[in-house]
Structures are given as structure tokens and as C-alpha cells.
C-alpha positions in Angstrom: 151.9 100.0 82.8 149.6 101.0 79.9 151.5 98.9 77.4 151.3 95.8 79.7 147.6 96.4 80.3 146.9 96.8 76.6 148.8 93.6 75.8 147.0 91.8 78.6 143.5 92.8 77.3 144.4 91.9 73.7 145.9 88.6 74.8 142.9 87.6 76.9 140.6 88.6 74.0 142.6 86.2 71.8 142.4 83.4 74.4 138.6 83.8 74.8 137.8 84.1 71.1 140.2 81.3 70.2 138.7 79.0 72.9 135.2 79.9 71.9 135.9 78.9 68.3 137.7 75.8 69.3 134.8 74.7 71.5 132.3 75.3 68.7 134.2 73.5 66.0 135.2 70.6 68.3 131.5 70.0 69.0 130.7 70.0 65.3 133.6 67.5 64.7 132.3 65.3 67.5 128.9 65.1 65.8 130.6 64.3 62.5 132.0 61.2 64.2 128.6 60.3 65.7 129.6 60.6 69.3 126.8 60.8 71.9 126.0 64.0 73.8 127.6 62.6 77.0 130.9 62.1 75.3 130.7 65.4 73.6 129.9 67.3 76.8 132.1 65.4 79.4 135.1 64.7 77.2 135.3 66.4 73.8 134.1 69.9 74.5 135.4 69.8 78.1 138.9 69.0 76.9 138.8 71.8 74.3 137.4 74.2 77.0 140.4 73.6 79.2 142.8 74.7 76.6 143.0 78.4 77.7 143.9 77.5 81.3 146.1 74.6 80.1 148.2 76.8 77.9 148.4 79.6 80.4 149.4 77.2 83.2 152.1 75.5 81.0 153.4 78.9 79.9 153.5 80.0 83.6 155.5 76.9 84.5 158.1 77.6 81.8 158.1 81.3 82.8 159.0 80.3 86.4 155.6 81.3 88.0 153.7 78.0 88.2 151.6 79.4 91.1 149.9 81.7 88.6 148.8 78.7 86.6 147.6 76.9 89.8 145.6 80.0 90.8 144.1 80.2 87.4 143.0 76.6 87.4 141.4 76.7 90.9 140.0 80.2 90.3 138.3 79.2 87.0 136.9 76.1 88.7 135.1 78.1 91.4 133.7 80.4 88.7 132.6 77.4 86.6 130.8 75.7 89.5 129.0 78.9 90.6 129.1 82.0 88.4 128.7 80.2 85.1 125.6 78.2 86.2 124.2 81.4 87.7 124.6 83.4 84.5 123.0 80.6 82.4 120.0 80.4 84.7 119.6 84.2 85.0 120.1 84.8 81.3 117.8 82.1 80.0 115.2 82.7 82.8 114.7 79.0 83.4 116.0 76.2 85.6 118.5 73.6 84.4 117.0 70.1 84.2 119.1 67.0 84.4 118.8 63.4 83.3 119.8 60.5 85.6 122.7 59.7 83.2 124.5 62.9 84.1 124.0 62.2 87.8 125.4 58.7 87.5 128.5 60.1 85.8 129.3 62.4 88.8 129.1 59.9 91.6 132.1 60.5 93.8 132.9 63.7 92.0 134.0 65.6 95.1 136.5 62.9 95.8 138.4 63.7 92.6 138.5 67.4 93.7 139.7 66.5 97.2 142.8 64.6 95.9 144.7 67.7 94.5 143.9 69.6 97.7 145.2 66.7 99.9 148.4 66.3 97.9 149.0 70.1 98.1 148.6 70.5 101.8 152.4 70.8 102.2 152.5 73.6 99.5 154.4 71.5 97.0 153.4 69.3 94.0 156.0 66.7 93.1 156.4 65.0 89.7 155.1 61.7 91.2 152.0 63.5 92.6 151.5 65.1 89.2 151.5 61.7 87.6 149.0 60.4 90.1 146.6 63.3 89.4 146.9 62.6 85.7 146.1 58.9 86.2 143.1 59.6 88.5 141.7 62.2 86.1 142.1 59.8 83.3 140.3 57.1 85.3 137.3 59.5 85.7 137.0 60.0 82.0 137.4 56.3 81.3 134.4 55.7 83.6 132.4 58.4 81.8 133.2 56.8 78.4 132.4 53.3 79.8 129.0 54.5 81.1 128.2 56.2 77.7 124.9 55.5 76.0 124.4 56.1 72.3 122.2 59.2 72.5 122.7 61.5 69.6 122.6 65.3 69.8 121.9 67.8 67.1 124.5 70.6 67.0 124.1 73.3 64.4 126.3 72.6 61.4 127.3 69.1 62.5 128.0 66.5 59.8 128.8 69.2 57.2 132.1 70.7 56.0 134.3 68.4 58.1 137.6 69.7 56.7 136.5 73.2 57.3 135.8 72.3 60.9 139.2 70.7 61.3 140.9 73.8 59.8 139.0 76.2 62.0 139.9 74.1 65.1 143.6 74.2 64.2 143.5 78.0 63.6 141.6 78.6 66.9 144.1 76.6 68.8 147.0 78.6 67.3 145.2 81.8 68.4 144.9 80.3 71.9 148.6 79.4 72.0 149.8 82.9 71.1 147.2 84.6 73.4 148.1 82.4 76.4 151.8 83.2 76.1 151.2 87.0 76.1 148.6 86.7 78.9 151.2 85.2 81.2 154.0 87.6 80.5 151.7 90.7 80.7 150.0 89.5 83.9 153.3 89.0 85.6 154.4 92.5 84.4 151.2 94.1 85.7 151.5 92.3 89.1 155.0 93.6 89.5 154.1 97.2 88.7 151.1 97.1 91.1 153.1 95.2 93.7 150.4 92.5 94.0 150.7 88.7 93.7 150.3 87.3 90.2 148.4 84.5 91.8 145.5 87.0 92.6 145.5 88.1 88.9 145.4 84.4 87.9 142.5 83.5 90.3 140.2 86.5 89.7 141.0 87.9 86.3 142.7 85.3 84.1 140.6 82.5 85.8 137.4 84.3 85.0 138.4 84.9 81.4 139.2 81.3 80.8 135.6 80.3 81.8 134.1 82.1 78.7 134.3 79.1 76.3 132.2 76.8 78.6 129.9 79.7 79.4 129.1 80.4 75.7 128.8 76.8 74.8 126.7 75.9 77.8 124.4 78.9 77.4 123.7 78.0 73.7 123.1 74.4 74.7 120.6 75.3 77.4 118.8 77.6 75.0 118.4 74.7 72.6 117.1 72.4 75.4 120.3 70.4 75.7 120.8 71.0 79.5 122.8 67.8 80.0 125.3 68.8 77.3 125.9 72.1 79.1 126.3 70.5 82.6 128.6 67.8 81.2 130.9 70.4 79.6 131.2 72.4 82.8 131.7 69.5 85.2 134.1 67.8 82.8 136.1 71.0 82.5 136.4 71.5 86.2 137.5 67.9 86.8 140.1 68.1 84.1 141.5 71.3 85.5 141.7 70.0 89.1 143.4 66.7 88.2 144.9 66.3 84.8 146.0 69.9 84.3 147.4 70.3 87.8 149.1 67.0 87.3 150.6 68.1 84.0 151.8 71.3 85.6 153.6 69.4 88.4 155.0 66.8 86.0 156.5 69.4 83.8 157.8 71.6 86.6 157.4 70.4 90.3 156.8 73.5 92.3 156.2 75.2 95.6 153.2 77.5 96.1 151.5 79.5 98.8 149.5 77.0 100.9 146.6 79.5 101.1 145.7 78.6 97.5 144.7 75.2 99.0 143.0 76.5 102.1 141.1 79.3 100.5 140.7 78.8 96.7 140.8 75.0 96.9 138.3 74.8 99.8 135.9 77.2 98.0 136.2 74.9 94.9 135.4 71.8 96.9 132.5 73.4 98.8 131.1 74.8 95.5 131.1 71.4 94.0 129.3 69.9 97.0 126.6 72.7 97.0 126.1 72.3 93.2 125.8 68.5 93.4 123.3 68.8 96.3 121.2 71.1 94.1 121.5 68.7 91.2 120.4 65.6 93.2 117.5 67.5 94.6 114.8 67.0 92.0 117.3 66.5 89.2 117.4 70.2 88.5 119.1 73.5 89.4 116.3 76.0 90.1 116.3 79.8 89.6 116.6 80.3 93.4 119.6 78.0 93.5 121.2 79.8 90.6 121.1 83.1 92.6 122.6 81.3 95.6 125.5 80.1 93.5 126.0 83.8 92.4 126.1 84.9 96.1 128.6 82.1 96.8 130.9 83.4 94.0 130.7 87.0 95.3 131.7 85.8 98.7 134.6 83.9 97.2 135.8 87.0 95.3 135.6 89.2 98.4 137.5 86.6 100.5 140.3 86.3 98.0 140.5 90.1 97.6 140.6 90.8 101.4 143.1 88.0 102.2 145.4 88.6 99.3 145.1 92.4 99.4 
């Protein structure tokens, strides 16, 4: 038990640190290539931010426990949409302000989150459904890219040491790969020893750990006054998790899973997105009060998952 726990802690630390480095250096590279802050937030950094849950999900599929990957994806999404925003607002002590461009990019956002829930109502994702989710997720990112405007953003260190940034990005992704593999094996071992579902570990522990890259990046962005960059990263990460990554997981290894993941975690994810977007569209900002409400919502989610899965 202690050996598995030690491996799990070290592996998660590798995942978090590797993903944090990858997010940092991908943002610097994006600026090297003169991409706008919308593309950096919604696409470049978001796709790097999903690496932890992507690698953990793919490893879980090959390990024969794809449900752990699905629980990690949905669980991290709930945390991203609620806890991460709450921490940013509480830590910085200020509201998050939004430009209309961000709001135009998230029109119909809940629809994209409904699709994986609808397809999973029978407790099974087929290879065809996985392909559909990948296509739909890709369409969302195409629309973001199409709506892009050439607004530059100043990221510390951008435009300098391009080859160093590339090398650090490769090294951080290697760290992620190793850490994600050991995270899955140790999580399954701990779940077996404690006689609890590995899905619960995926949703509440692994899922929470995989939100660290977007939390650190978004927190730094808000501190620098780049609120839209932070919001774009988080919303882009959630959308990619719910569509493209679930699709890849199903395409690699079609799988059955407990339907309660859809009816509990999935519904919490959808409701969280609706609440967050409602806050965003009200005055184009997320206030301090709304930040605390998002924190309360996440606590309710954790208690619900613990009680039902306990």
C-alpha cells in the first residue's frame, strides 16, 4: 500500500510539473510564431494543458480500465469550470473581465458538452461515436481559428531562445509520458487495496491533479491582466477533454462504463458550464461573489461523488 501510494504521489508530481513546464514553453513558442492571444489560449495552450489527462486516459485504455480515463476527463472538467475559476478570483482578489471576442467563441458551448453525454447514455462508447466526437471537437477549434483576430499578447520570454523553448517542451512532454503511465498503474493498485472504484480516484484525485497546468497558467495570465487568455485556456481545455479526448479514448478502445458517470459527473460538468457562461454573459465578467458560488458548486459535486460512489 505504502509503495503504491509513494509511486502515485511521485507520478502525479511528475505529471503536474511536466504539464506546467509544457504549458509555459508552448505559450512562449506560440508567441515566437506571432499567434494571437485567442489562438494561444483556446488552441495552443489548451491542447498542451490536456496532455496530462490525455496520456492518463490513453494509458488507462491500454491497461484495460478506460473508465478511469473517462472519470479523469469529466472530473477534471468540473474542477476546471468551477474550482479553478474560484481559486483564480480568490487568490488575485479581483473579478475576471472578458472581451466580447471570447464570448463569441463560446456560442453554443454547452451543445458540444451535451454530445458526449448523449452518446454515452447507454454506458458504451463505440469507435464510430469516438470518431464523431473527434470531428465535432475539431469543428469547434476550426471555428475559433476562423474567428481569430490578430491581437498580440506579451508573454514573458516570448520571441527569445526558440530552440531552448522547443527542447524544454520535448523534455516536459517526456516527463508527462512517464508520470502518466505510473499514475494509472499506481491508482489501479491503490483502488484494489482499498476496495474502491478506480473511477472515483480518477474523478476526484487524478482529475484534480490534471487541472494544475491550466490553473497555474491562467493565474499568471490574470495577474498580468490577460483575463481572456486565462479564460480561453480553461474553456479550450474543457472542450477538448469532453470531445476530442473522449473520442480518442473510444476510437482506440471502445468501452463500457458505469452510466452514473454520465448521470452524475457528466451532468455536473454540463450544469457547471451553463452556470459559468451565465456569469460570463452577465456584464462580461465573473465577479468575486460568483467565484465563491463556483467554489460551493464544486464542493457539492465532491460530496455527491463521494456519497454515491462510497
